[in-house]
N, C-alpha and C positions, 0 to 999 in steps of 0.2 A: 505494500501499498504505499508505503514511504510515508515521509513525515506530513502531517497536515498542516506544520506552520512553516515549511517551507526549509528544513534540514537546518539551521541555524546553529552553531556550536553553543551550549548552553549546562547548566547546572538542571535537571530537569525536577531534582525532588524540589518543591517548594515556588515550583512554576504553574501559573493559570493556563497550560493547554487544552486547545477544544478537546471536546469528549470523542473520544473514539467510537461510542454508541450509537451516535446520532445519526450519521449517514444513512443506513439503512433506513431508519422511522421516518427519515426527514424526506426520501424520496418513495416514498411507499412500498419500501421491502420489508416492514416489518411481519414477524409472524408470531402470533398471537393463538391461543388456544382456537378461538373459533373460525381463524384462517387455515386449519392443519383439520382436514378430513381422507379418509379412505375408502378405497372401493367397497363395497357390500357392510357400510356402516348404519348399526342402528343407533338410536337415540334414546333416553332413558329422564324419565320423568318421575318425582318424586312426589309422591302422596302425602299431606301434612296433616297434623292436627290443627282444628280451627276451636278446640277446647283447650284453656289453659292448665289445666287440671281436673282429670278424672279418671275410671277405672275403665279399660279400655277390653269391652265385653266381644268383641271380633270385627275383622274385617272381610265385607263381601266385595271379591273380586272377580264373582261371576261374569258380570254384565262387562266387565274390562277384559275379559281374557277372551269374549267374543267380538270385541270391537275390531274396525278395519285397521289392518297392521299393527296389529301386536303381536307380538313374538313371547313375551313370557311377562308374568306379573304377580310378586312376590309381596307377602307378607312377612310378621316375627317367625312363623313356624319355619318357613323354607330358608333362613338363613340364620336359625338361632345360633348354630356350628360355629359361627365366626366369631361370637364372644364379644365384649365391650373393649372399647379402645383404651388402652393404658395412658398412662403419663411421659413426656417425652421430657421433664422437668419438673423439680421440687414435686416430687411424687410421696405421700404419708401414708402409712396402711389404713390411718382412719377414713382418707378420703376415697378409698379403692372402691369399695360400694357403690358408690355413686358417680362412676364412670359410667360412660352413655354408651351404649348397643347401639348397633349400625339402623336396627326398627326397634321402634317401642313395642315392649308388650307389658300386659295386664296394666298397665298406667301410661298415663300422656303427662307429662310434665311441664310442657310451654306450648303456646298457640307457635306453629312451626315443626312443630316433633315430628320426624321420619317415621310413617307408619306403615307403608308400604311403595314397592317402585313398580314402573310399568315401563317396560322395553319393548319399541315401536320400530317399525322403518322407516320414519321421518319426527323431525321434532314436534310437528303439529299434531300427526296422528297422535302420539306421545300424551300429548298434553289432554286432546279431545278424551282419549280414553282414560287418564288418570281423575276426569271428572264423574266418572261413572262410578267410582269406588265408593262403598257404603263402609262408612267409618261406625260404627257402635259406641258411644261412649255416656259412661254414668255420669254427669257432672259432680266434683267436688267443689266445695269452696278454696278459691285459690289464696295462696299465700304472696302476698305482692312487699313486706316488707324483713328487711333482715333480721330486723330488733324484736319481730313477732316471736311470742312463745310456741306459734304452729311452726316455725321457721325451723329446718332440718339443721342440727347443729354439730358439724363432723369435728370441727376441730377450733381450738384457738392457740395461736402461736404468742408466745410470750417472752420477753426479754426482761432483763433489771440488771443496771450496773452500778457502782457507786451509793452513798447513802441517800436514799432519796429521802424517806422520811426526816433524817436529820434538816436535809437543806429546807423543807418545807416548815418544819419546825421554827427553824430559825431566819426566814425568810423575813426582808425588810417588806414585801409586799408579795401575794399572789395574783396574777394574772388568771383570769381562765379564758376559756372559750369553747362553744360549739361550732361545729362546719360541716359542710357536706359537698360533694360534688356529685352530680347527676349522671346518668347514665347516657355514655355517646363510644363513637366506636369508629373505625377508620371505613372509610367510602372509597374503595381505589375505583378509579375510570372501569376496570377491568373485574369483574366478577368470579367468584370462584370457578371452576370447572375442571373436569378429566375427561380425557381420550384414550382408552385402553387399548391395546392393540397386540392382539395375540401374535406371536411371530416362532416360527421354523428356529428349533434349536438341537446340535446334537444328533441332528437326523430324525427327531421325534415332531411331530407336527404339533404346534401348539403348546410347550410346555416353556415357553417364556412369555414375558408379555411387556411390550413398552408401554409406559406411559409418560402422556404428552398433557401439560400444562401444569404439571408438578413445578413447585417453587419454594424458596426459602430452605428448605432441609429435606434435599431429593434422595440424600444417602438415608437418613433416617427414615422418611416414609416408606421407602421402597423396602428397606427392612424389615420394617413393623408390619406393612401388608404382606410381604413374605413369609412371616411368621403367623401369623392371623390367617394365612390361606394355607398354610403349611407345605411353602413352597422351599427351597434353598433358596438363600440371599442374592445370589445371582439372577436367577430365574424373574425378578422383578429389575426393570432399568428405566431409571429417571431418563427423559429427555428434556432438559428445561430450554422453552423458547425464552421470547419476551416477554415478560410482564410488566402488566399493565397498573402496577403499583402495590406496596406489600403493606408496610406501617404495623407489624404484627400480625394482623389479624388474617391475610394471605398464605396460604401454604402450610398451615397447619393439619395436621392429620382429622377429618370431618369424617363422617358416618358414610357419607355420600362417595368419596374416595374409596372405601372399602368397596360398596355397592357396585361402583362402576367397573371396578377389576375384577370382582367376583363375575360378574354378568359376562365380562367379556371372554374370561376363561371356560366358563361353563357353557355358552351359548357356540362359542371359536368363531368370533367375530368382531370386530371391532364396536368399542360401545362408547358415545359421545354423550357428555351432560354439561350445559354451560347454565348456572341458575338465572333468572330475569333478577331485575333489582329487587322486585318487592320478596322474592325469597332472601336475597343476600341481607335486607335490612330485619327479616323475620329471624333466620337461621345463623348466620354467619355470626360469629365471638363477640358478643358486645364489650366492654369494659367500663372503667370507673367506677361509679355507684358506691362510693364510700361514704361513711359518716363519722365525725369525730368528738369525742370530748376530750380537751387539753386542759392543761393546767400550768404554771410554771412559778417556779420559785426564783426570785429577783432581788436580787440586793439593791442597796442604796444607790450604785452608780448606774442600774439599768442592767445589769449583767446575769445572766440565766446561770441560777446554780443548778437548777434540775427541772427536768421537762417530766410529766408524768400524762401519758396519753393510753386512751381507749376508742378503738374504732370496730364499726362491725361492714364487712365487706360483702356486697351482696354478690352470690357467684351465681344465681339462677338456677335453671331444672338441675343440670349435670355441673360433676368436673371434670372438665376436657385435658388436653394435652398439657398445659400450661400447670396442671396442678396448682399447690399453693404459691405461685412464681410472684402474681401480683401483691398481695398481701404481704408475703416475706419481705419484697422489695420497701414497701412502706412501713415495717418495721425496722428495717437496716438502715433507711437513708432519710427518715423524718428528722433527724436533728441536722442537718444538712452542713455547713460551712461554720458551724457555729460551734464553741470548747463543749458546752453542757455536759460538764462534771458527771452529774447523777442523771440518770434515764431509765424510766419504767414504761413498757410499753405492754400492752394485750392486744392484738388483732384477732377479732372474730371473725371465720367464714362461714357464711350460713347459705343456705340452698332455698329460692322461692322457685315461684311459678313463672320464672321469666326466663328470655332468652340464656342460654350459656355465655359465661363470662369469659375471656381471657387477655391476651396483653394488647395494648395500643400504644402506641407511640410515647415513649416516658411513664411505662406503665409503673404504676405504684407511685413513679416519684412528683407528675403532672399533680396528684391528688394531693398526697404529703408536702410537699413545696408550698402547696394554696395553704394548707394548714398552718403550716409552720412561719409563714410570712405572715399569714394573717396575725399569726400569736405574735410575732414582732413587732406589727404595727402594734397591737393596743399593748405591749409593754412600752413602747414609745408613748405612748398618749398618757399610759398610766404614771408616768415616770417625769411627762411633761419635756419628752427627746424627740429632738429630731428624728425621724424615719432612718436616714441615711446614718446617723451618728447612734443610736442604738447597736447598731449591726456593726460600725467599727468599733466598738466597744465588744463586741459579742464574738468577732472570728477570730479561729483557728490561726496563730499568725506563723509565716512561713518557716520561725527555725524549728516548729514543733515537727515539721515533717519529716519523716513520712510518720500519718497519725493514724494508731490503730484505735478503732471505733468502738473496738471493746464486742462486736456483734459479725454474724457471718450472714453471707446470702448468696444464692447459686454457688454452694458449695466453695464459698472460698470466703475467708475472712475480709471484712471489710477495713484495708489500710489504706487511707488516702495516699497516694507515691509520691506526688509532688503539689506546689500551691502556692501560690502568693496572693491570697483571696483581697486582702486591703489594698494593692496593688489596682486591681482589676477595679474593683469599686471606683477609685479615686479615677481611673482613667476614664470611666463610663459618665462619672460624676462632671468630668472637666469636658467633656465630649460633649454634654446637653448643656453644660453652663449653669448649673444646677442649681446656684443662688440666684442668678438673675431670673432664672426661668421662673423659680417659685412665685419671683417677684410680679413678673408680668402676669403669670395666669392667677396673681390674686388681685392685678388692678383688672383683669378683665372680670373677674367676679363682681367686685366692684360696683362696675359696668353693667350687671345684668346676666352675663354666662355665666352658666356652668362648665367649668372646665377644670382639669387637675391631672395632678403627675400622681404615678405611682411607680415604686420600685420592687423588684424582689430578685433573692440572690439563691443559687443552688450549687451542688456538688449532682455530679450526672457519675454514670459509670457507663464502662465500655472493654474494648477487647477481652472478652470473655472467651477462658479455654475449653476445655485443657489442652486442644494440640489443633494445627491446621500443620496438614501434608503438601508438596506442592513439587512437581514435575517440570524442569528447564532444559530445554536442548537447542540446540541449532539446528535448522531446515536446511535444505539444500540452495534454497535461492538466497541465501543471506540471511533469512530474518530468524526471528527464535518464538520460540512455541512454548508456552507456561498450562500447564494442567493442574487443575486445581479443584478440589472438594467443595470451596465455597460457591455460594451464587449470586447471581444479580438479581436484584428487584429495584432498578431503574435509578440505583446510587451512583453510578459512576466506576464501579468495580474495575471495569476491565480498563478503564482510562489509568487510575491509579497505579495497578498493577503494574501495565505496561509503561508506565513512566518509574517505578523502584525499579524495574528488572533489566529498562534499558539505561539507567544511572549508570549501572552496577557493569555492564558491558560495554558501554559505548558505543551503541545503536541508537537510530532513532526511533522512539516508542512508537509510530506507526508502524514499524516491522515485526514488535512485538504483538502476538496471536493468544488470546487468553481463552483458553477451554475450560468451562466451567459446566456445572447442573449436568454432565454426564455420566451417570453412575458407573458405567462400565470401563470407564477410561482412567480411572484411581481407585482404589481398593477403597478409600474412608474419605467420609468430609463431615464438616460439622455444619456448611451452611451458611445462612445469611441472618444473622441477629443479631439483638442486643449490642449493637453497634462495633462489631466484633472485625469486621472483616478487612480494615487499612492496617487495623494490628496485627491480627495474628498472619493473616496470610500474606499481607505486606511485606511482614520480617521474614516468613519461610522463603516468601521469592528473593528476599535480599540474599538470606543464605545459602540457598540454592544457586543464584545466577551469581555470587563471589565464587563459590567452589568452581561452576564451571568456568569461567572468567581463569580462575587459577591452573587449573587441569588440563583446560580444552575437552573435557567428557562429559557428557548427558549427564546432568546431578539431578539428585532427590533428597529434600532436605523436610523436616519436621520441627516446627517451633513450638515448644511446650511451655505453658505457662499457669502457674498454679494461684495466680492473683492478678485482678482486673486493674486497670488502668482508670485513674478518675478525673476527667477534665471539668471545668467550672466554669460557672458564667453568671452574668448579671443582666437583668431586664429594667427597661427605665418606657412608661408606657405615657402619651399626655392624651386623654380623652376629653370628649365635650357630650354631654350631655343635653337633651332634648327634652325640657322642663313640661311639656305638652303629654307628650307620646312615651316619654323614658327612654327613647331611643339613644344607645353609644353609639358614637363614632369616633374612631382611633384616630387620630391627629396626628402623631409621631409613634412611632415605636424604634427603638435603641437595643440592640443585642451587644453586651460583650463577652468573650467567649474565649476561654484558652483551650485550646488542642494540641499543647504541648510542639506539636512540630506538624506543619500542613502540606501535606503532598503537593497535593494540589487547591490551593486558598480558593479559589473562581467554585469548585465544586465543594467545599465546607463552605462558602457563603450561600450556596443554592441550598445544601441542607438546614441550614439556619432559617432561611426566608420561606422555605417550604413549612418548617416546623413549626414558624409563627404564625400560616395561615391557618393549622390545624390546633394550635392553640388559641387561634380567635373565636373560632368554631364551638372549642369547647368552652370559651369563657362567656360567650355572648348570644348564642347561638344554638346548638346542637344538643338534643336530648330525645331518649328514647324513653316515652311514656306509655303510660297503663289505664286505662279505665278500671273500676270497681270490678269487672269479672275477669281480669287478666288479659285482655283485648289490648292487644299494643295499637298507637293511637300514631304511631308515625312509619307508614309502612311505604311511603311515597316522597318523592319530594318536594309534593306540595306542603308536608308536615314534618319534615325530619330536613331543617333549616341549615345551609353549610353557606362559609361565607363565599362571596363572587367577588370579582375584580372591584367592586363598589367598594365592601366593605373591608378587601385587603388592605393594611397602610403599606406606603412603602418601607422596606425595612432597613435600617443603617446596622451595618452588621461592623464591629469591630472586633478583628480576629487579633488573637494574643497567642504569643509562641513564648512565654516565659517561662513554664515549667516544662519542659519536657520530662518526659517519663524516665526514671532509671532502670523501670523493668523490662523495656527491651532498646535494643541496639541502635535504630533508628528515635528514639524519644516520643512515638507517637502515642496519641489516645483519638478516641472516636468522637465524629462531628454529628451523628446522624438525629439526636434527641434534645439536643439543646436549645434549640429555637424553639418547641413546645415546653419544655419542662415549667418556668417561671412565667408562664404567660398569662394564666389565671390568677396568678399571684397580684402580677405588676397590675391588670387592668382594674381588677378588685380595689385595691388601693387607690387607684385612680378615679376611680366612682365616688368611692369616698369621698375623695378632695374634692370634687366637682360639685358635689351635691351639700359637702359641707357636713356630714355626719361619721367622723371616725369609728370604725368597725360595723360598718350598716351592711356591706354587703358579706356575708359568712354562707351565701349556698353559689353555686354556680351549676346552669348557664345564668349570668344577670341578664336576662328575657327584660325586654321593654316593661312587661307587666309587672315583674318585680320591683324595676329600678323607678318605675315610676308610682308603686306603693311606698318606697325609699322617702321618696321626693317628698308624699304626702304625709309622712311619718308614720306609716302604717307599720306592724310589725313585721320586719323582712322575713321573703318566703323562705321557708326552709324546712326540712323533714322532720318530722315528729320525734319529739324525744328518747333517745334510746334508752332501755331502763339501765341501773346501775347495775353491774353484774358483782356480787359480794365476794368476799372472799369464802366463804361457805358455799358459796357457788362452784366455786372454782375446784372445789375438792377433789373431783373424778376427771379435771383437765390435765392432761399430759402436758408438760412444760417443755418447747420446742426451742431451742436457741439456735438451731440453723437447720439446714432445710437435709435431705438426703441426696445422696450422690445424685449423678444422673444416670440415666439407663445405659450400659455400655451400647455401641456400635456394632 
């Protein structure tokens, strides 16, 4: 291909070169799942429950099987041998009974719960036939609140370090807060889907199956599907193509993935399923939906001596592949960039009759950052301090690095590897002209406008191990090929990996071909999630390319890591509020973010800007709501509102490289989630400032209706007060200080 930027000599690491991924997309050569078809292809549709909670008395598929074009139709009885889908991460034995089977039997637990499948000659016939299914459900009262006594309570995560009780006994003042983040999730342009194609192998017809549309974690999904179908790992092969957005929600192993693969093998023909948007909003993983009660013991200088927190996490109807990942991350990262010498937290996982929940960009951190930063604003108000000043007084100093947080998450101890949090905060404040900006906003308020400024700080996690394997070799035409078990979900990984490889080998980055997501090309792979690819795959490529440069022979390399890296940042938002409607306009948005070392600053900035768009949605617009019967009220874009170009602010990005990670030779940290993390916190604080009510916004999204109520002095919209869990009630709860190891690949 050659160098897209003209072949000029330069250091490639740290330069904003153009993306290698863009050309096929721009010229119409993209190959998304819907673009892939094979002869003799069948199409699958899912019959879903329209009742939130009920006893499943039976599914009559008689008319379905007689319908035009129908090849097969199955309910739970025909696929009972497939079992339930296990955890990929953060699994606990207590959660295992609540894993989701591929089709519901005996009971349905949310609107959208799969109860049967129909396979037909084309998608239209399959959809028509699916409507003929008779699903006999005896309705039960739905459980819609995580703190309801009727909610299933399988697990509480608990952690404590330091002398919490002594800190509160000796506190100058105690600041308390209740706060909640509503249910929303990722809405990629490309919905979920899968195409399974039986292929010949070893001379036997159909003893292998290729999966198209697989994303995020191809090796894991293929190995798990193979195990559930009683096949050898190599008999299920992933073929990753272009992916129209990931964000945590795409690429996990869902019931439909097993059903499509099983159907293809049983029927001996390619089987394809692509969900429509309504299905996606009903059945793909939701996220967030956490409510907190927190209190801080504060000394006379406004320094937090202890943090005591309790929260409820609404898991929905089943526990899916992420297990307890989201609440576990909330437990571990709630203290954020602040010292907090004593910390106690209890996170209750509860099952309700809503769509099952999983991860979404900055899972557990968008929620916990919102709560923590609201608490810091409350401390500032209680102590008569400026919001920026109270943060200065509480930040972990750079000389304390590495800083052991005293808790574990994702199988690793949380030890902040490097950081100068105060320096980044000052850079943000200098950039926005903090003092003069506050004065100008005060003048506008005095003139009758409702305008305000809010800030929020955070620590992220990235570079999750435990390993990444790569193979690097020179090709006959003078190029270089990199084979990796990582995946591409649109984040620019091919470009970044090519830059690192080209830097070491002294070639044009456009002459580096990155092969990914093809599970038969490399034995194992971790995929793309948790902002891990640049750190883990990038360093593995650096090691392999270094060996290749030294020896001249094709090189394999593995990078192992037993600790994550911890990028960090600060957000500032200026908003204006319409006093009549309660509508909020984000006038200015700034993100300062330390990425350790930026391989491609332009791509880092793009990740941050995209993250802000999703953060704005979660802060102001996006909400999966339900009526009293558990019927979802947001099943189309008429009801589920997302930011458009009109709502998205121009984002100013201050990219910092002050704190390279000492945990890898390139000093890399991840950039994928920092744009989302503190968005809700900064916007909420700005709304408070605009309407002149400190601490008013305690629930997200801050919709026009809720903001209008705040302006009128009404009680803020919040979730009902969760019950206090007394010590006696916790006698039978198992204490968990970290999570179980990830399942081996």
